[in-house]
Each structure stands twice: as C-alpha cells, then as structure tokens.
C-alpha positions as CSV (number, residue, x, y, z in Angstrom):
1,X,-11.2,-20.5,-10.0
2,X,-7.8,-20.1,-8.4
3,X,-6.4,-18.4,-11.5
4,X,-9.5,-16.0,-11.6
5,X,-9.0,-15.1,-7.9
6,X,-5.3,-14.4,-8.5
7,X,-6.3,-12.1,-11.4
8,X,-8.6,-10.2,-9.0
9,X,-5.8,-9.8,-6.5
10,X,-3.6,-8.0,-9.0
11,X,-6.0,-5.1,-9.0
12,X,-6.8,-5.0,-5.3
13,X,-4.4,-2.1,-4.5
14,X,-5.6,0.0,-7.5
15,X,-9.2,-0.6,-6.4
16,X,-8.4,0.3,-2.8
17,X,-6.8,3.5,-3.9
18,X,-9.8,4.5,-6.0
19,X,-12.3,3.6,-3.3
20,X,-10.3,5.4,-0.5
21,X,-10.1,8.6,-2.5
22,X,-13.7,8.4,-3.4
23,X,-15.0,7.9,0.1
24,X,-12.1,9.3,2.3
25,X,-12.7,6.2,4.5
26,X,-10.2,3.3,4.9
27,X,-12.9,1.1,6.4
28,X,-15.3,1.9,3.5
29,X,-12.5,1.2,1.0
30,X,-11.8,-2.2,2.5
31,X,-15.6,-3.1,2.4
32,X,-16.0,-1.8,-1.2
33,X,-13.1,-3.8,-2.6
34,X,-14.4,-6.9,-0.8
35,X,-17.9,-6.3,-2.2
36,X,-16.4,-5.8,-5.7
37,X,-14.6,-9.1,-5.5
38,X,-17.8,-10.8,-4.2
39,X,-19.7,-9.6,-7.3
40,X,-16.8,-10.6,-9.6
41,X,-17.0,-14.2,-8.2
42,X,-20.7,-14.6,-7.9
43,X,-21.7,-12.6,-11.0
44,X,-18.6,-12.3,-13.2
45,X,-18.6,-10.2,-16.5
46,X,-20.1,-12.0,-19.4
47,X,-17.2,-11.3,-21.8
48,X,-14.5,-13.4,-20.3
49,X,-12.1,-12.7,-23.1
50,X,-11.8,-9.0,-22.2
51,X,-9.5,-7.4,-19.5
52,X,-11.1,-7.7,-16.1
53,X,-9.8,-4.3,-14.7
54,X,-12.3,-2.0,-16.5
55,X,-15.2,-4.1,-15.2
56,X,-13.8,-4.1,-11.6
57,X,-13.2,-0.3,-11.7
58,X,-16.8,0.2,-13.0
59,X,-18.3,-1.8,-10.1
60,X,-16.0,-0.2,-7.5
61,X,-16.8,3.3,-8.6
62,X,-20.6,2.7,-8.7
63,X,-20.5,1.2,-5.2
64,X,-18.3,4.2,-4.0
65,X,-20.8,6.7,-5.4
66,X,-23.6,4.9,-3.6
67,X,-21.7,5.2,-0.3
68,X,-21.1,8.9,-0.9
69,X,-24.8,9.6,-1.7
70,X,-25.9,7.8,1.5
71,X,-23.3,9.8,3.6
72,X,-24.4,13.1,2.1
73,X,-28.0,12.4,3.1
74,X,-27.0,11.7,6.7
75,X,-26.5,14.3,9.4
76,X,-22.9,14.3,10.6
77,X,-22.2,15.8,14.0
78,X,-19.5,18.4,13.6
79,X,-16.9,18.7,10.8
80,X,-16.2,15.6,8.7
81,X,-12.6,14.6,8.1
82,X,-11.1,11.6,6.2
83,X,-9.8,8.6,8.1
84,X,-6.0,8.7,8.3
85,X,-4.0,6.0,6.6
86,X,-0.3,5.0,6.8
87,X,1.7,5.8,3.6
88,X,4.9,4.0,4.2
89,X,6.4,1.7,1.5
90,X,4.2,-1.2,2.5
91,X,0.9,0.7,2.4
92,X,-1.6,0.3,-0.4
93,X,-1.9,4.0,-0.4
94,X,1.6,4.4,-1.8
95,X,0.9,2.2,-4.8
96,X,1.1,4.1,-8.2
97,X,-0.7,2.2,-11.0
98,X,0.4,2.8,-14.6
99,X,-1.7,5.1,-16.8
100,X,-4.4,3.0,-18.4
101,X,-3.8,4.1,-22.0
102,X,-1.3,6.0,-24.2
103,X,-3.8,8.8,-24.9
104,X,-4.3,9.6,-21.2
105,X,-3.7,13.2,-20.3
106,X,-0.9,14.3,-17.9
107,X,-2.2,14.1,-14.3
108,X,-3.5,17.4,-12.9
109,X,-2.8,16.2,-9.4
110,X,0.0,14.0,-8.2
111,X,-1.2,10.6,-6.8
112,X,0.6,11.3,-3.5
113,X,-1.0,14.8,-3.3
114,X,-4.4,13.2,-3.9
115,X,-4.2,11.2,-0.6
116,X,-3.4,14.3,1.5
117,X,-5.9,15.6,4.0
118,X,-6.2,19.0,2.3
119,X,-7.1,17.3,-1.1
120,X,-9.6,14.8,0.4
121,X,-11.3,17.6,2.4
122,X,-11.5,19.7,-0.8
123,X,-13.2,16.8,-2.6
124,X,-16.1,16.9,-0.2
125,X,-17.4,20.0,-2.0
126,X,-18.0,17.8,-5.1
127,X,-21.0,15.7,-6.0
128,X,-20.3,11.9,-6.1
129,X,-20.2,12.0,-9.9
130,X,-17.9,15.0,-10.0
131,X,-15.6,13.3,-7.5
132,X,-15.5,10.2,-9.6
133,X,-14.8,12.0,-12.9
134,X,-12.1,14.3,-11.4
135,X,-10.3,11.4,-9.7
136,X,-10.2,9.2,-12.8
137,X,-9.3,12.1,-15.2
138,X,-7.1,14.3,-13.1
139,X,-5.5,11.8,-10.7
140,X,-5.4,8.4,-12.3
141,X,-4.8,9.6,-15.9
142,X,-7.9,8.0,-17.4
143,X,-8.8,9.4,-20.9
144,X,-12.3,10.8,-21.5
145,X,-13.4,7.6,-23.2
146,X,-12.0,5.4,-20.4
147,X,-13.7,7.5,-17.8
148,X,-17.0,7.4,-19.7
149,X,-16.8,3.6,-19.8
150,X,-15.8,3.3,-16.2
151,X,-18.8,5.4,-15.0
152,X,-21.2,4.3,-17.7
153,X,-21.9,7.8,-18.9
154,X,-21.3,9.6,-22.2
155,X,-18.0,11.4,-23.1
156,X,-19.9,14.7,-23.3
157,X,-21.2,14.1,-19.8
158,X,-17.6,13.4,-18.6
159,X,-16.4,16.7,-20.1
160,X,-19.2,18.8,-18.6
161,X,-18.9,17.1,-15.2
162,X,-15.1,17.5,-15.1
163,X,-15.4,21.2,-15.9
164,X,-17.8,21.7,-13.0
165,X,-15.6,19.7,-10.7
166,X,-12.5,21.7,-11.6
167,X,-14.4,24.9,-10.9
168,X,-15.3,23.7,-7.4
169,X,-11.6,22.8,-6.8
170,X,-10.4,26.4,-7.6
171,X,-10.1,27.4,-3.9
172,X,-7.9,24.3,-3.2
173,X,-5.8,25.0,-6.4
174,X,-4.8,28.4,-4.9
175,X,-2.8,26.7,-2.2
176,X,-2.4,23.0,-3.2
177,X,-0.6,20.5,-1.0
178,X,2.8,19.5,-2.2
179,X,3.8,16.0,-1.0
180,X,7.5,15.6,-1.5
181,X,10.8,15.4,0.4
182,X,11.0,19.2,1.0
183,X,7.4,19.5,2.3
184,X,7.8,16.3,4.4
185,X,10.9,17.7,6.1
186,X,9.2,21.1,6.7
187,X,6.2,19.3,8.2
188,X,8.3,17.2,10.4
189,X,10.2,20.2,11.8
190,X,6.9,22.0,12.5
191,X,5.5,19.0,14.4
192,X,8.7,18.5,16.4
193,X,8.7,22.2,17.4
194,X,5.0,22.0,18.2
195,X,5.5,19.1,20.5
196,X,8.5,20.8,22.1
197,X,6.6,24.0,22.8
198,X,3.5,22.1,23.9
199,X,5.5,20.1,26.4
200,X,7.0,23.2,27.8
201,X,3.6,25.1,27.8
202,X,5.4,27.7,25.7
203,X,2.5,29.9,24.5
204,X,4.8,32.3,22.7
205,X,6.6,29.5,20.8
206,X,3.3,27.9,19.7
207,X,2.0,31.4,18.6
208,X,5.1,31.9,16.4
209,X,4.5,28.5,14.9
210,X,0.9,29.2,13.8
211,X,0.1,31.2,10.7
212,X,-2.1,34.2,11.2
213,X,-5.0,32.6,9.3
214,X,-4.6,29.1,10.7
215,X,-7.7,26.9,10.9
216,X,-8.2,24.0,13.3
217,X,-10.7,21.3,12.3
218,X,-11.6,18.4,14.6
219,X,-13.7,15.3,13.9
220,X,-15.0,13.5,16.9
221,X,-18.0,12.1,15.2
222,X,-20.8,11.2,17.6
223,X,-18.6,9.3,20.0
224,X,-16.2,11.8,21.6
225,X,-15.9,15.5,22.4
226,X,-14.5,17.8,19.7
227,X,-15.0,21.3,18.5
228,X,-18.2,21.2,16.5
229,X,-17.1,24.1,14.1
230,X,-13.7,24.9,12.6
231,X,-11.7,27.3,14.8
232,X,-10.2,30.1,12.7
233,X,-7.4,32.6,13.4
234,X,-4.1,32.4,15.4
235,X,-5.5,33.8,18.7
236,X,-8.5,31.4,18.8
237,X,-6.5,28.3,17.8
238,X,-3.8,29.2,20.4
239,X,-6.4,29.4,23.1
240,X,-7.9,26.1,22.0
241,X,-4.5,24.3,22.2
242,X,-3.6,25.8,25.5
243,X,-7.0,25.1,26.9
244,X,-6.8,21.4,25.9
245,X,-3.2,21.1,27.2
246,X,-4.3,22.5,30.6
247,X,-6.8,19.6,31.0
248,X,-4.2,16.9,30.6
249,X,-3.3,15.3,33.9
250,X,-0.8,12.7,32.6
251,X,1.4,13.5,29.6
252,X,0.1,11.6,26.6
253,X,2.3,9.4,24.4
254,X,3.2,11.1,21.1
255,X,4.5,9.4,18.0
256,X,5.4,11.0,14.6
257,X,4.5,8.7,11.7
258,X,3.7,9.0,8.0
259,X,0.0,9.4,7.4
260,X,-1.6,10.5,4.1
261,X,1.8,11.4,2.6
262,X,3.1,13.6,5.4
263,X,4.5,13.3,8.9
264,X,1.7,13.4,11.4
265,X,1.2,12.9,15.2
266,X,-0.5,9.9,16.7
267,X,-1.5,10.5,20.3
268,X,-2.4,8.0,23.0
269,X,-4.0,9.3,26.2
270,X,-5.2,6.0,27.8
271,X,-6.1,7.8,31.1
272,X,-9.0,9.5,29.3
273,X,-12.4,8.0,29.6
274,X,-16.1,8.5,28.8
275,X,-16.5,10.9,25.9
276,X,-12.9,11.9,25.8
277,X,-10.7,10.5,23.0
278,X,-8.0,8.1,24.2
279,X,-6.4,7.8,20.7
280,X,-6.3,10.4,18.0
281,X,-4.2,11.8,15.2
282,X,-3.1,15.4,14.3
283,X,-2.2,16.3,10.7
284,X,-1.0,19.7,9.6
285,X,-0.3,21.7,6.5
286,X,2.5,24.2,6.6
287,X,3.1,27.3,4.5
288,X,6.2,28.3,2.7
289,X,7.6,29.9,5.9
290,X,7.1,26.6,7.8
291,X,4.2,27.9,9.8
292,X,1.1,25.7,10.5
293,X,-1.8,26.9,8.4
294,X,-4.2,23.9,8.9
295,X,-4.6,21.5,11.9
296,X,-6.7,18.4,11.3
297,X,-7.5,16.3,14.4
298,X,-9.2,13.0,14.0
299,X,-10.7,11.7,17.3
300,X,-13.5,9.5,16.1
301,X,-12.5,5.9,17.1
302,X,-14.1,4.3,14.0
303,X,-11.9,6.4,11.7
304,X,-8.7,5.2,13.2
305,X,-8.8,1.6,12.2
306,X,-5.9,1.9,9.8
307,X,-3.5,3.8,12.2
308,X,-0.8,1.8,14.0
309,X,-0.6,3.0,17.6
310,X,2.2,1.8,19.9
311,X,0.0,-0.2,22.2
C-alpha cells in the first residue's frame, strides 16, 4: 500500500494543475485531487499492470466537469473571478509536466499563460467539456487519442469540441496574456506606480496609468461589497478608484507578490468590518505601452485561501 500511495503522490501536482485550470478554484482543486486519491485507494483500476496516470487524469477531469456543471447552474452574485494562487518556485502551479506522448502537438497556450487571470476568465465562456478538451489538447499537449481516452469520448468528438472551444477563445486570442520576464517587469512597474499615485491621491497620475478602454472586474461573492458589474472606460474606473480611496480611514498594508504568473497586489485593511473586505488581491494586465487595461479585484474571503498575507 505504501508503494501505491507513493505512486499516487508523483502525480499530485499534475492533477492539481489540471483541476485548478478546470475550475479556477484552488480550494476545489485541493478537494478534487483528494477525492481522486480516495477513489484510487478505495476502488483502484482493475488493470494494475498499466500506468496509473491516465486513470487518475480521467477521474480528476470527470470530477472537475461535475463541479463546473454545478457551478454554472447556480446563481453567482456579481462577476465571477478565479481564486488567486501563488506561483513562486515552490508552488504546484509552476510545475510543468512532460508531454504525455511523442505524437502530442505543440502547445497552443503556454502553461504559465494558462494560469493567468485573463486566460482563466476566458475559459468561463466554454462548456465543461470544451474546457476539458482545450486544456488537455492546447495546454497540456495531449494528443487526440490521449484526450479521448482521458475524457471517455470518441476522437471525432474531441476534434469537434476542440474546434468549438477554439472559436470561443478567439476574443482572448486577439490580446493574449504573455507571462515572461518582460511582462512581469512591466506589470511590476505599473503596480508600483499605481500604489505611488494612489498613496499621493494623484488622480492625474492614475489616469495616465489607465488605458482608455480599461475594465475593472470585482468579485466579492455573497460575502462582501463589490461592484456587481464590470466597470468600463478610463473615466469610470478612475472615479471608482478615487471613490474607494476616499473611504479609507487608515492606510491599508500593500504587498506585491507573484500570483497567477504575474506580480499582483495583496491588500490588508484590518480596520474594515461587516460587509467590507479586510483582505483582497488586485491583479492587472498591462498593454504594450505599460498601461493597465484590466483590473481584477478578488475580495471574496473563500477565494483567498491560497494567498499568503503578512499577518
């Protein structure tokens, strides 16, 4: 049994990566990997002479699709955003598994890109099956036959589903997120300037930092106050930022850390109470000129379980 459990552990990080990208939730990914292991121990595959990984992937992907189907049937208050996760060297999110076979295609999306907020938000437009096929084929380099086996569908179904998924990703493909050293440095500069201007209440500075078509999306879930619709355009986003800053009585604690592949801000405002968030994160996408084109604020406490705050 000890050897079998050790074999399971070798695939834990791969399964976590798949489940997180499928659900956009760190807590769900933790639960799904645990449930997959429970099933492997209580009801292991019949053919013990075959590799265990394909069976584990099949179970994890089926469980993930079930979670997505339930979530899509539920009413979510306001915009939905992924839960932020650290992506330093020790994080499971930074693990890059090898391609499963030699006939796998070149990845359409980089593994680091696929954990970005912009990519995960774009995936929400897909059905659970489309999301599963696109992730396996275009992110994790699975071949058509391997994807069909993992999802228990025909190869013809994989091809049709992938075509439909790629069509729904066209809007994202026009401005994809690049997660590399250059983009990380540009993002860090934008965040540092943003905090500097915000601390000085420099409206002109913040305005210069925002792209004309900037969009701000906030996810407070049912627990805390947040904008219930995306705020679009430089003028409206600027008014939102300045309005929120004017309500602050004590300067919050700001920390820049790597979340979802890019520098992000974690904020602690422990003086807040009631339906006001006391801890939250802000992630941004910047354009080629270094201006902020997307602001993602996660305020829902249950989505911040993976974030390391200073207190």
